DRENDO-1510 file (C-alpha; in Angstrom, 1 decimal, always signed):
<recs>
REC; n; res; u; v; w
REC; 1; MET; +0.9; +30.7; +0.2 .
REC; 2; ALA; +0.4; +26.9; +0.1 .
REC; 3; GLU; +2.0; +25.0; -2.8 .
REC; 4; ARG; -0.5; +23.8; -5.3 .
REC; 5; LYS; -0.6; +20.1; -5.7 .
REC; 6; SER; -0.4; +18.4; -9.1 .
REC; 7; LYS; -3.2; +16.2; -10.3 .
REC; 8; ALA; -0.9; +13.2; -9.8 .
REC; 9; ASP; -0.1; +14.2; -6.2 .
REC; 10; ILE; -3.8; +14.6; -5.5 .
REC; 11; GLU; -4.6; +11.2; -6.9 .
REC; 12; LYS; -1.8; +9.6; -4.7 .
REC; 13; LEU; -3.2; +11.4; -1.7 .
REC; 14; LYS; -6.7; +10.2; -2.6 .
REC; 15; GLU; -5.5; +6.6; -2.8 .
REC; 16; TYR; -3.8; +7.0; +0.6 .
REC; 17; ALA; -6.9; +8.5; +2.1 .
REC; 18; LYS; -8.9; +5.6; +0.6 .
REC; 19; LEU; -6.6; +3.1; +2.4 .
REC; 20; LEU; -6.7; +5.0; +5.6 .
REC; 21; TYR; -10.5; +5.0; +5.5 .
REC; 22; THR; -11.1; +1.4; +4.3 .
REC; 23; LYS; -8.2; -0.4; +5.9 .
REC; 24; ASP; -7.4; +1.6; +9.1 .
REC; 25; LYS; -11.0; +2.8; +9.5 .
REC; 26; LEU; -9.9; +6.3; +10.4 .
REC; 27; THR; -12.3; +9.2; +10.8 .
REC; 28; HIS; -12.5; +12.1; +8.3 .
REC; 29; LYS; -10.6; +14.3; +10.7 .
REC; 30; GLU; -7.8; +11.8; +11.2 .
REC; 31; ILE; -7.5; +11.3; +7.4 .
REC; 32; ALA; -7.5; +15.0; +6.8 .
REC; 33; GLU; -4.6; +15.4; +9.4 .
REC; 34; LYS; -2.5; +12.7; +7.8 .
REC; 35; THR; -3.1; +13.8; +4.2 .
REC; 36; GLY; -3.3; +17.6; +4.5 .
REC; 37; ILE; -6.6; +17.5; +2.6 .
REC; 38; SER; -9.7; +19.1; +4.0 .
REC; 39; GLU; -12.3; +17.1; +5.9 .
REC; 40; LYS; -15.0; +18.3; +3.4 .
REC; 41; THR; -12.9; +16.9; +0.4 .
REC; 42; ILE; -12.3; +13.7; +2.2 .
REC; 43; GLY; -16.1; +13.3; +2.8 .
REC; 44; THR; -16.7; +14.0; -0.9 .
REC; 45; TRP; -14.2; +11.4; -2.0 .
REC; 46; ILE; -15.7; +8.8; +0.3 .
REC; 47; LYS; -19.2; +9.5; -1.0 .
REC; 48; ASP; -18.4; +9.8; -4.7 .
REC; 49; GLY; -16.0; +6.9; -4.6 .
REC; 50; GLY; -18.4; +4.6; -2.8 .
REC; 51; TRP; -15.6; +3.8; -0.2 .
REC; 52; ASP; -18.1; +2.5; +2.3 .
REC; 53; LYS; -18.6; -0.5; +0.1 .
REC; 54; LEU; -14.9; -1.1; +0.1 .
REC; 55; LEU; -14.5; -1.7; +3.8 .
REC; 56; LYS; -12.7; -5.0; +3.5 .
REC; 57; ASN; -9.2; -6.4; +3.5 .
REC; 58; PHE; -7.3; -5.0; +0.5 .
REC; 59; LEU; -4.4; -7.5; +0.8 .
REC; 60; LEU; -6.7; -10.4; +0.3 .
REC; 61; THR; -8.5; -8.7; -2.5 .
REC; 62; ARG; -5.2; -7.9; -4.3 .
REC; 63; GLU; -4.0; -11.5; -3.8 .
REC; 64; GLU; -7.2; -12.8; -5.3 .
REC; 65; GLN; -7.0; -10.4; -8.2 .
REC; 66; MET; -3.4; -11.3; -8.9 .
REC; 67; GLY; -4.3; -15.0; -8.9 .
REC; 68; ASN; -7.1; -14.4; -11.4 .
REC; 69; LEU; -4.8; -12.4; -13.7 .
REC; 70; LEU; -2.1; -15.1; -13.5 .
REC; 71; ASP; -4.7; -17.8; -14.2 .
REC; 72; GLU; -5.8; -15.9; -17.4 .
REC; 73; LEU; -2.3; -15.5; -18.5 .
REC; 74; THR; -1.6; -19.2; -17.9 .
REC; 75; GLU; -4.6; -20.2; -20.0 .
REC; 76; ILE; -3.6; -18.0; -22.9 .
REC; 77; ASN; -0.1; -19.4; -22.9 .
REC; 78; ALA; -1.4; -23.0; -22.6 .
REC; 79; TYR; -3.8; -22.3; -25.6 .
REC; 80; ILE; -0.9; -21.0; -27.7 .
REC; 81; LYS; +1.2; -24.1; -26.8 .
REC; 82; SER; -1.7; -26.4; -27.8 .
REC; 83; LEU; -1.7; -25.0; -31.4 .
REC; 84; PRO; +0.0; -27.0; -34.1 .
REC; 85; GLU; +3.7; -26.5; -34.6 .
REC; 86; GLY; +4.4; -23.4; -36.8 .
REC; 87; PHE; +1.2; -21.7; -35.5 .
REC; 88; ARG; +2.2; -21.4; -31.8 .
REC; 89; PHE; +2.0; -17.6; -31.6 .
REC; 90; ALA; -0.6; -15.1; -30.5 .
REC; 91; ASP; -2.8; -13.4; -33.1 .
REC; 92; SER; -3.2; -9.6; -32.8 .
REC; 93; LYS; -6.2; -9.9; -30.4 .
REC; 94; LEU; -4.7; -12.5; -28.2 .
REC; 95; GLY; -1.4; -10.7; -28.2 .
REC; 96; ASP; -3.1; -7.5; -27.1 .
REC; 97; VAL; -4.9; -9.3; -24.3 .
REC; 98; ARG; -1.7; -10.9; -23.1 .
REC; 99; ARG; +0.1; -7.5; -23.2 .
REC; 100; LYS; -2.7; -5.9; -21.1 .
REC; 101; LEU; -2.6; -8.8; -18.6 .
REC; 102; VAL; +1.1; -8.5; -18.2 .
REC; 103; LYS; +0.8; -4.7; -17.7 .
REC; 104; ASP; -2.0; -5.2; -15.1 .
REC; 105; ILE; +0.0; -7.8; -13.2 .
REC; 106; LYS; +3.1; -5.5; -13.2 .
REC; 107; GLU; +0.9; -2.6; -12.0 .
REC; 108; LEU; -0.7; -4.7; -9.3 .
REC; 109; GLU; +2.7; -5.9; -8.1 .
REC; 110; THR; +4.0; -2.3; -8.0 .
REC; 111; LYS; +1.0; -0.8; -6.2 .
REC; 112; ALA; +1.1; -3.6; -3.6 .
REC; 113; ALA; +4.0; -2.0; -1.8 .
REC; 114; LEU; +2.1; +0.9; -0.2 .
REC; 115; PRO; -0.8; -1.1; +1.4 .
REC; 116; GLU; +1.8; -3.5; +2.8 .
REC; 117; VAL; +3.9; -0.7; +4.2 .
REC; 118; ILE; +0.8; +0.8; +5.9 .
REC; 119; ALA; -0.1; -2.6; +7.3 .
REC; 120; ALA; +3.4; -3.2; +8.7 .
REC; 121; CYS; +3.5; +0.3; +10.2 .
REC; 122; LYS; +0.1; -0.3; +11.8 .
REC; 123; LEU; +1.2; -3.6; +13.4 .
REC; 124; LEU; +4.4; -1.9; +14.7 .
REC; 125; LEU; +2.4; +1.0; +16.1 .
REC; 126; ASP; -0.1; -1.3; +17.8 .
REC; 127; PHE; +2.7; -3.3; +19.4 .
REC; 128; THR; +4.6; -0.2; +20.5 .
REC; 129; ARG; +1.5; +1.4; +22.0 .
REC; 130; LYS; +1.2; -1.6; +24.4 .
REC; 131; VAL; +4.9; -1.2; +25.4 .
REC; 132; ASP; +5.3; +2.6; +25.5 .
REC; 133; LEU; +2.7; +5.1; +24.5 .
REC; 134; LYS; +5.2; +8.0; +24.1 .
REC; 135; ASP; +7.4; +6.0; +21.9 .
REC; 136; ALA; +4.4; +5.0; +19.8 .
REC; 137; GLN; +3.5; +8.6; +19.3 .
REC; 138; LEU; +7.0; +9.5; +18.1 .
REC; 139; LEU; +7.0; +6.4; +15.9 .
REC; 140; SER; +3.6; +7.4; +14.5 .
REC; 141; ARG; +5.1; +10.6; +13.2 .
REC; 142; TYR; +7.9; +8.7; +11.5 .
REC; 143; CYS; +5.5; +6.2; +10.0 .
REC; 144; ASP; +3.4; +9.0; +8.6 .
REC; 145; ALA; +6.5; +10.7; +7.1 .
REC; 146; LEU; +7.5; +7.4; +5.5 .
REC; 147; ILE; +4.1; +6.8; +4.0 .
REC; 148; LYS; +4.0; +10.4; +2.7 .
REC; 149; SER; +7.4; +10.0; +1.2 .
REC; 150; LEU; +6.2; +6.9; -0.7 .
REC; 151; LEU; +3.4; +8.9; -2.1 .
REC; 152; LYS; +5.7; +11.3; -3.9 .
</recs>
């Protein structure tokens, strides 16, 4: 009997599937093989999540978003510094916004690792395929295992 996956595990696999679909442009079948999720479920995720609209470079998008968040945080800090001496602190609303920005920045930095690992593996596999196809096939299994281990 197959082990039942937790909701968190399914969400991680869904995110991985999303990257495989949007970044690597794999087929439903290829994604199903790499994730262990049925092709039908992959198709549902693609349709319900609007992944077709996301077929673009995630690294650039993440860098742009990080820049926007850092710009907002810089503006908040500059505003606080511009206040008169003795009043250079965030009120409750501004403090809450700043905390949320810092949390979002940290989350974006943490989540950035998986897409970059996938991109590096893809580059290595593309290079290896040109040199030795058998080695590339073996390396592909190791890359898949590495990515799955990062999802846990």
